[in-house]
Steps between C-alpha positions, in 0.01 A plus 500: 500500500614618158850622425367855475570570871867405466540719192325789668728508805823394326628863495487494883702181535863504603781351288729236639837432347681211668872479432659214312538165682876558534435804718393468863430869547122474487326804634210294621448133583197391294276225638260339254168327555401338170151454363544142372231489226619830349859377517409174326336679205787749478756217479295326229495821294873538554553147368302587186691828455837331541430216258690559174448185296292186473408238246137453602236588756608249768851644501371859488269468801709514821514169684435482877871429547600812309243715682616369840867558416417853381313581823786382723756673276310829515484489879872421518580796285288741704643368825849567370425871539477458875120480481333260745206279402299466824177332382349358182124439529285299257118480488364191676132600538304769317181647648157435358485862388765415240283243324374728220854617428630140499230388255586797280871410498427140418271610218771732369756213500258273316433773244873517423508125435186522284655775290816296450287198405344698215811393312453143385868426565680620812855490361434716188301747713799531729778522242325672209725779373760436769749269325831666422501333157319236304547161663702632796395364837604790722231763550544875508376524855417870493225431248316242708523646852159661462353159421649361820344790689166401344517162674417460872800457733591151623219348700715432808722807485490607866533141627803446279675801646406410859646157438822648355541725809442200730847361419683833558586718797190703421289210628481634856356830372242346264144410592171405334262683736133435587393822329604753242871567461461875466321527835773300675761725336322811624456362853868404525626836378260690725640316803867476403561759233659425167422516128235296322612377160197454276322605182164536670387861544264392781799491733531877473164527668551262792617640831876435493582682822732797543802356319340257252553557130446334161727426207352371178681218330450662161673817625823320597788559262790258502770539240469230235854556376676548833405280794693736728301806392275686749147399586249780446131533572221724621397455862149592614439605864116518519482690832755759391335546163157539663635770733663686211169498314304625804317170555446288808587190298538371145163321519323832444687555172452137391130525569459799270736373227299180485218716370712583189578859596806689370773532765467875562124471532541180707730677745247776560222246554718281719567788743125552547383139496274396786685221678181418692288430194384141456649479150842613621492263797414206276782592261762542772401174675671293229833654607476440872785246487343265753664161483278208417533181704368148504464275800768275360751780444442637851554157650815448294653834602421452867598144570574281195826575317468198270154605385624857452780372279258298287259791458763757399620289204167395353418592143262793483194300397554221753557762772174676416296182505664391824418825681142485371468168676645589835279587794205332332601145425868431539482187712392616841508243780169311552249707691674826425237739356545614142435874448240634261561585135441138404328614184799694376625370166871435470650601169802375308602748226676304224705721268466465122781301346639559152250267333261461208198708595286303257540189714390419851722650769823312565411509868270202450824302519582440864150597621462176699838553666402853599172369638694280736669809643172689538342200669793458737437845645125441510482190719307678774250654259486341157174689429671839485508606134826500303516671162780531246518820300634414155465542127205361307513596134577870492354576844578465869266267683469341843477120511361328809726222633342223702741408779533140603373359826749335734452147365533595134790730575688222677431262211617755240817577692574129524462464122729798439762355734480170315536674161804695618673191638426300185636786290816517714565128466451516125732788427790395719590268213583789267864608541469834326170626642555724802261604774378810319397316187356206696258749655429650158412157364264454794348835399460370141322195644261731685431701187434189289269350761300821518463510120391136487251546787340792313465301179793656316798337333843496654758700305728318257810366672717715269345814654553365853866433421536853366320634807735325743801641321329841455626491142450823305448363152120466522418815699303624201221274631231622733424135574859455637470822701172382652651163582788677679242700701319178597826352627571817701148486651544135599846553653398819682192317643745252656696788646175639647414165657852477645459838671147419623644183659776706665239739644277213619778326688635824649157626611301193596469390862642156406394314811131574435502359145469152352856369527470286183415819310788687657747223405364492145545877463849485643594230249373724219697791640814287475425418136468866416837596652674458163241703304727750318503874550302707249815584302569129452141378485447662158863478394617418145673171436588591141878464532517146636699211354383240255482247787271734690279547194472124455407440865246780489330362187494146646344635818226669295441176311461319833264773629275477197494122523398517866221741407383275217562774245600428143607749236211412266171349606146494379242657727350160581847381612541812709171432674607141574831621637322756713278228648807290578670802657194574718490133607867521595430818701214330683725207587763743634237675716385161633858415603537843662183448702631167628824670604305767689292239681806330642815622655724687260843359436830659571584822322660450162805689379478864397392538141785518252754460780678228300543754220702721733765233562 
C-alpha cells in the first residue's frame, strides 16, 4: 500500500499531545504495539540523522551497538511519558505471495551497491566535497548524508535490535513471530485495543477493532532541544474515519486509491464500490489479519516453553527457514507419517552486504557452515530442495544447495568440532586476544580457506591485520571493503549454525535419534556458547594496546603458516601447497571417520573458556 492513503485521510486524524515526562496528568493512557521491522528502519534513519561528524565511511555508518542503544534509548524516552509498550513483533516468516516483492527489494539493494561501485575508490566517493578544509580528517556530515541513504541498511538490522532488546526489560514483550509482524500487530490490537506504532500504511486497512488506532513513527515529534518537551503526533482511528467518510470500512477507499484516483474522486467511487466483486474480494483478502502458524510454533505455544523461548529469539532468516521445515521434516518419531508438500522448496534469503559488486558475492564465505545448518533440519528428508537467494553479479539469483546425508553430516560436524577445539587450544596462549577477536580470527580462517578452495589467493597479512583492527586508514579500497564483507558472511554463518543447533536440540524427540549424533551436536552447542553478540561480532579493535596489536599479528602469522600460505608465491608453488593442504584435509577426514566408528571420548571444554578466566 502506498503512502497516498495516509496522506489522503490525514485531515481526519486526531492530534495527540502528551504532556512532558515530569507531568503525570495524562488525559489518556496510551498502549503501544510496535511493528518491529518499521521500528528498526526508523531507528536506523534516526541514527543517520543524528550523526554529526565522522572521519570515514566505517565511522559514519551506524554500528549494531549504536543502533541497539538508540532503539532502547528511544523506547525509554517514550515510556517516560507514561506510555506503555505492550508488544513488539518482528517478522519470522513471510508468505509465498511476498516473493516478488522480496526479490524486488533485494534487487534494489544490489543496485545501490552497484551504483556506489561505479566509483573506483570507495573513500573518495564517500568524502568528495565533504571535507571541512584541505587535509582535515573530519567530514561535514550534512554533505554526505544523502550518500549514506544511497547505501542499503545494515544486513542484520532487525536481528541487531531484537538482540539489544533481549537484555532489557522489553524482552518479555518482544517476539519474532511465525508470520508477518504487521498481521500480529493488527490481531493483538483488534483483541485488546491499543495503538499500533508503524510506518506501514497497510495497517490502516487491517481490521483493528472498535478501539484500535495507528500512529506513524515519522509523525511523532519529540523535542530535540528539550527532553522534557511534549510528545505530539497524528493518531488514525480507521473505523471512526470510515464512518465520517460514509464508508463501511477503509478498505473501500484503499481499493480505489490504489487505482491512482484523486481523493475526492476516490471517495465518490469508494462509496459505490461493489464489495461482492471478485476484484474487491481479492484485494481485501490481503488485509484479513489471519495469523499464520507452523506446526512447531503451535506445539511450542501449547506445551513446550523451552522451544517457544528458542523460536521467539531466532534471527529473522533462521526463523523463516525453521518454520518452512516444520510439519514436513522436523524429526518426527519413526513411523510417524510425514505430511505432503515434500516438494516445497525452502528458501534462505541472504541480504546484500556492503561489498564489491564486481566480485563474487561475499556469501560464498561460510557457505559450508550454513549447509551444515540446512542439513541438520533436513535429516528426515534430505531430498527436499534448499535454495539460497543471493547476489550474483548485478542480479538476484537462487542457488540450489545440496544438503548432506546423515553420514556426511555427522562427519562434517565432527571435523568442525575438531577445528574449533584446535583453534581454542591455539589461542589460549595469547594474553591480549579476547573471546571476540578469537572468533573473528576463526572467521578469517574460514574466509581464507574458502578463497584457497576456489583457486584464489589469500589476502596479504597486512590487510588481515587491518581487518581485525577495523582500521580506517585504507577504507578507500573496495578490496578491503569486500574482505570485511567476507568476514561478516563467515561469522554470521556461524551464528546461523548456532541457532539451527539450538532449534534442533529444542525440537527433536531426542530419544528417537542416534545418541552419538545427539552428543556430537550438544558438544558443538557448548562450543558456540561464547560466540559474541552481533554488536561485538563485528566490533572494531582499533583502540587496543601495542601488546594486543603484537599478539594479533603473531596469531595471523600462525594462521597463515597453518594454512600453508606465504606472502609471495609462484603459481606452481601455490598448486603444490594446495595439494598438500588437500592431503592434510583428507587425513583429517580419515581421523574423523575413525572417531565416528568407535565410541566418542568425553566432552572437551567449552571453546575459548580458558580465555574467559
